[in-house]
C-alpha positions, 0 to 999 in steps of 0.5 A: 506885925509881919514881914513883906516880901516881893519876889520878881515882881513885874507890873504892866499897864496893858503894853506899858511895863512900869516895873520888872523883876523887882525883889525886896524884903522888909523885915518884921517891925521895920520902917521902910521908905520907898523913895524916888521921883515921880514915875519911879514906881514907888506908889504902884508898888505900895498899891500892889501891896494894898491890893489896889493894883494887881501883880502882873507877874511874881509873888507878893508875900505878907507874913510868909503868905502869898497874897497876889489874889487876896482882896484888900480887906483880907490882907490885914493892912491899913493905909494912910493916904495923901488926901486923908480920905475922911468922911466929912459928915462923920465926927473924928470918933466915927471916922476912926471907928468906921472900919470897925463898924464895917467889921461888925465890932461891938459898939463898946469895943469900937468906942474903946479902941477909937479913944485909945487910938485918938489919945495916941495921936493927941486927938483925945479932946477932939473926938466930937469934932468934924473934919472941917473943924480940924487943921491939916495936921489934925486931919492927918492924925485922924487918918493915922488913928483910923489906920491904927485902930485896925491893929493891922499887921502892916501900915502903908503910908502914901506921901501923907505929908505932901499937903502940909507946910514945912513946919508941920511936916517936920512935926508930923515926921517926928510923930509918925516915927515916934508912933512906929517906935511905940507900936512896932508895926511893920511900916512901908512909907512912900515919899519923894522927899529925901529929908523924910526918908533920911529922918524916918527910915530904918531902911531906904529903898531908892527907886528909879524907873521901876527898879531898885537903885539902892537899899540900905540905911540912911547912913549907907546911902549917904556915905556910900552911894552905889551910883551917881544917881543915888549920890545926887538924889541923897543929900542937901545941898546936892553933891558936886560932880567934877569930871577928871582923871586919876593920876599917879602922884608918887605912891598915892593916886590923885584926882586931877581936873581943871583947877582941881588936884585932890589926893585920893585914898592910897587903897584906891584900885582905879588905874592911873589915866582912868577917866572918872567922875569925882563927887564931893558933898558940900559939908565935906569941903573945908575953908583952907588957905592951902586948899587945892580947890580954888573958886570965886564966890558968887553968892553966900546964902545964909540958912541960919546955922550955916552958910552955903557958898556958891562958887565958880571953880574953873567955870563950873558951879560948886557949892560948899557949906561953911560956918555962918561967921566965915570970913568970905566976900562975894567976888573974892577967891576962896580955897577949899580942901577935902579929906581923901576918904570923903571923895566919891568916884564914879564910872563916867559911862555907867555911873556906878561907884568905883 
């Protein structure tokens, strides 16, 4: 196991700068997820860690040692790719043990370690099969076992579940996290899927345009997003945003917009009259006959355990989550309330949290 540290990392492709002055520390044994949309720099950062891309400026340290010029084979890392990258003419056992063969590990030791790794990922009975005889999930397990057999200090995952269906992705999320808890190896996992990040990570690194927007636990990013961008990226259904102003309401401030009047926490330091953007997560909205948010129900979308209410509030689209047995009808008026401590206020210009 090892720490991974990025110190003022910059990456350029000729004159195009994709990353500038990025700094981040990943602790020994931590499961860190690099999360963001396509083009944010997360895969580039992972490939620099693996040695598949050069670092233009800054220092990359693994276990305290600078590795900028160290070849990939000498970094003591193992990588799992999105496309599995298995050899079709090799059996499962041969695919798993191939990196050991390259390193001239004795045959008996290769067999022992391949069998142990295969057993850990549930492939002990498939060692003689070829990749074409396996399902997508089984192929991904082979790729994971091939990484594990290296006994590397750091595991790198590059969107490994993108090619799987929804049910299999959920199963593999569970298995990868269980495997990490069993082995305790420092893991860096790249994804654009916030569900993967929220369910698997010890620490999420949310990236945007080659920079880090926010670093924290899944709960920290969900409960206290540092910006409107972070608030919008994390959470499903997505957060509702309403533009309005802060007004004095006796001794307590309130958020006021067309058709909306919400009490704010007394401790709020935003001056009355200030324009703000108020964010409200759909699960925090409660059906309440006395609620101060009134909307007309456009669609009730049942998702199984609950129902997503798509509303029109003063001409603006709004989503609330309610119990599946909620007494609501399309076209009818719905009133909602939300606790003051569940509101998120952002600066309308910078987008930063207030």
